[in-house]
Every structure is written in structure tokens, then in C-alpha cells.
N, C-alpha and C positions, 0 to 999 in steps of 0.2 A: 870091569873096574869095580873095586870094593866101595860100597857106599859108606861115606863118613857117618859115624854115629853122632846124633845130636846130644844136647845137654841132658843130664839125667832128669827124669820126671819125678820130682819131689812132690809137687802140688798137682792136685786134680783140677783142671780148668773148669769142669762142670760143677764140682763142689764149690769152687771159688765163686762162680757166677751165682749159684743158688744161695750161698751164704750172704752175698751182698744184696740180692733181691729180697731175701727174707728179712733182712735187717732194715730195709728201706722205710717201712711204714712207721716203726717206732724208734727210728734212729735218734730223734731229738732227745730221748731219754738216756742215751748212752754215747753222746757225741763229744765228751770232754777231751779225749785224746786227739780227735780230728780237729777240734777247735784250737787246741794248744799248737798243733803242727801248723795249721793254716795261719794262725796269728803270727807265728814265727816267720813264715814265708812272706806274708804281707809286709811285715816290718823290713825284711830284706829287700823287697821290691822298692820300698820307699828310699832305700839307700842308693839305688841305681839312678843316676842322673841322666837318664835317657828315656824316650817315650815308650819303647817296647809296646807298640800299639796293638799288635795281633797276637793273642795269647791262646795257647792250647792248655786246658786244664785236664789233667789225668787224675781220675779219682774224684767223683762228685756225688757223694751220698746224700747231699742236700744242695740247695742253690746258693749257699753263703759265699763260696768262692766266686761264682759267676756274678752275683749281685755286687760284691765289693769291687771287683775289677771293672765292671761296667760303670760303676759310679765314678771311677777314675778316668773314664773316657776310653776304655779299651774295648776292642772287639774280641769276643770270647767264643771259643769252640770248646765244648765239653766232650769228654771221652771216658767211659767206664766199662769195666768188664761185666758189670751187672746191668741188665737191660732196663730195669725199673729206674735206676739212677740216671742212666743215659737219657731215657725218654723224658723223665721229669725235667731235665735241663735242655730239652730239644737237641740232644747231642747224639753221639754215635757209640754203639756198643762194640768194643774191640779190646783185644789184649795188647799189653804194652810192647810185647815182642813181635807184634804184627800190625803196626799202626797203618791204617789205610789212607794216609795223607800224602800229598805230593811232596817232592823234595823242595826245600827252601820255602816253606809255607808260613812259618811263625817266627815272630821276634822273641817270644818267650814261651817256654814250656814249664808249667807248674805241675809237679807230680806230688800229690799229697796223700801219703799213707798207704801206698799200694806196691811200691817196688820191692818190698821185702818178701812178697809172696808170688814172684814171677819165676817161672822155671828157668828161663834164659835171660838172666839179668844183663850180662854183657850184650846180648842181642838187643834187648830193650833199649839200652843206652845208645847203641849204634843207630837204632831206628829213631830215637829222639834227636840225635845229632843230625840225622838225615833230613828230618822235617823242619829243623831250625834253619833260618836264613843265616848267611855268613855274619859273624859277630853277634849271633843270637845267643840267648842265655837259657840254660837249664837251672831251675831251682827245685830241689826235691827235699821231702822229709819222709822219714820212715822209722820204724822201730828197729833197733839194732842190738848187738850183743850186750848182755848185761840186763836185758829186760826180763821181767817176771821170774826172779830168782826164787821167791816163796812158792809160786805155783809149781815150778819145776821140781823143787825139793819135795813138795807135798805129793805130786804125782809119782815120783820115784819111790817114796815111802809107801804109797798106796798099793803099787803093783809089786814091790819087792824084787825078788829074783827074776820075775817074768816081765820086767818093765819094758814098755814099748814107747816110741816117740809120740808124744801128744802135743808138744810145742815145737813148731818148725825151726829149722836152723836159722841163726841170726848172724848178720854181717858185722864185722869189726869196723870201726871208723877208719883205720888205716887202710884196710882192704877196700873200703868204699872209695877212698881217694885214688887208690891204684886202679880200680876199675874205670873210673872216669878218665884217667890218663890213657889207659889202654884202649878205650872206646874212641879216642881221638879228640877229647875236649881240651881246650887250652885253659891255663890257669885254674886247674881243678883244686877245690878246697872242700874239706869235710870237717864239720864240727859235731860235737855231741853235747846234749843237755839231758839232765835227769829230772823226770817228773815222778814225784811220790804221791801215791793215792792210798787212802786207808779204807779197809773193808771189814765189815763185821763178821764175814764168813767166806769160805772158799766158794760157796754157791753164788754169793753176790758178785764175786770177781768173774766167775765163769759166765754168769748172766750178762755182765757188762761186755765181755769179749764177744759173746754171740750177738748181742744187741748192736755192736759196732761192725759186725761182719768179719770179726777176727777169730772165729772159732777154728777148730781143727779142719784144715782143707787138704791135708796130705793124702797121697794115694792110699786107697783102701788096703792094698797089700802090705803097707808099711805099719798100719795102726788099726785100731778098732775101739769100740766103746768100752768104757770101764765097767766092771761089775759093781753091784751095790756095795759089796764088802770093800772093794778097792776105793770107792768114793768115800765111804765112811772113814777108812784109815787116812786117806788124803786130807779130808776135812779136819780130822782131829790133829794131824800134823801141822796143817796151816794155822789152826787155832793156837798151837803151842808157841807161835811167834807173837801172839797178841800182846799189846800193852795192857796196862791196868784197866783201861776203859773197854777192853774186849775187842778192840780193832787191831788188825794186822796191817802193817805198811808194806805195800807192794810197789815195785819200781818199774818204770818204763824209761829205757834209754832211747832218746829221740835223736836221730842223725839228721843233720842238715847238709845237703850237698849243693855245690855250685860249680858250673863249668860253662865255658863259652865255646861256641863253634868257631874254629879257627878262621882268621881273616888277616889279610896283609897289614891292616891298620893297627893290629894289636901289638903291645910291647913284647919283646923277646922273653921267653920263659926263663926263670931263674934256674940255677943248677938244682937237679932233683934232690929233695930232702932239705933244701935250704930255706923253705918257707917259714916265716916267723909271725905272720899276721893271721887274724881271725877271718872267718867268712865275711863278716860285716865290713871289715877294713878292705878286703879284697874287692868287694862290690863297689866301695867308694872310689876306687881307682879308675873306674870307668866313667868318662864324662865326654 
């Protein structure tokens, strides 16, 4: 019998773990994107008029998610691909597409800032649905398509005809909603918000990305380090987008995803493509 091929290996799991571990100690100096995502998720939890008492947090570079949820009376289990992050939160080191939890364990899974760098995203979503209790909720945030346009343009200019991928592939908001549905989630909703951040140089942006654990973690056979000459050309191109104050505006497209594990008590799904409400409104329908 021919063995079925798995999903393509875009990301190097070891590089991913190391990137998150290395970012742990100084993460507070580069945490703005994580804080933005987490704030959005916490706001959405407050729109759900249900206890959702047992929570799995996926992606815990600090203890802010755990502390905020515990302050709301929830029991929290933390999981992160980085061992330092997991240990800091008395949690478990694991990959999203191989969650080591029993079926029907959690009322809520909160995935903050990690699902965009999973090799098997459909598999990860299926694992998340598996560990949710019936009528349990997934809330996730991740960077999506449209992120880092200035950085991409600068790197392309820097390497010219020999350009290689240095920014990993990014998911479109519509595709994210489709993946939720295909993974078996009921009432899937995907929204996108834009966060603009201004940088005095390309190196400041790259330092921020490394500091938040979002550096290049693609397989080594797909990419490699930039030469000094390429970095200089990329930095000059990035600076060409600067405003009069010398700062360049970079963009992060933040996707918010919501889906419920199916249960007989849920309303019947609407016809595919007929949704007209936002993620916030969809959450308010549960009571």
C-alpha cells in the first residue's frame, strides 16, 4: 500500500521552537502585536454569555493570557511550541497539530499568534476541535495576508533576480473561514483588522520580529541568510517609503477566527456564503 504524503513542510519545527525560546527573556520589549491580538480575543470572550470555565491557551510567550483568564474565574491550561514559554506558565510544550490532550477536555481554546506558522493548519484545527467539548468555542488570532508589505518589497529589492522567500506564506481571511468549516466547526466566522506600526529603519522592524519570535522559521532548504549587500539594498528600499519624519509605516493584518464544536443544541447553519454579521455579533448569539 502506498503511504499517503503529509502536508508540505514549509516551517522547521525546531527553528520555530528555538525562535520562541530565544524571544522569551526579552519578549516584553517586543510584545505589541501579541498584546493587540490578545486584547481582541479577550474582548470577544466577554461577548460570549456562557461560563466557558476550562480554557486551553495555545501560544503563551508571557503569563498575561493566563492571568487575565484566571482573574475571570477560569481554569487555564497553557500550551506552547517553545519550552521556555510553556514552563513559565506551568504548561505543556507541544505543537498545535499534535495536541496531547484528551477528547472533549476544554470549553474554550484560545489560540493567540501561532496558527500562521503551523505546517498542518487543517490538522491543527481538527485537533483543536477534538479537544473541545461539544458546543465548545475556538477563538484564534494570527497574522494573515496583507501583512508586512514594506518588508516584502524591501527584501525583494535587496536580493533582486535571486530573491528567495524570507517572509512565510500568509492565509487570506476567506480561506481561514473555509478551513474552519472544513475542519468541522459550526458557525465559522473570520474577521480581519489592520494594525499600522511606524519604524525608523528596516533593522528596527526585523529586531521586533525576532524579539516576538516571528523571525524566519522556514525550512533551511527554502531560504538562507541575506548577504550584507542585500541587507543594505533592502534597508535603503524600506527607507524610501519613509514619511517626512524618517519613519516608515508597516502593516500587520490580524485575522480573528471563531468556530464552535458541533452540538445538537446549536441553531441550524445558514446557507453557505449568506453570513452578514461580524465575529462579535456571531458570538453574541450564544446564550
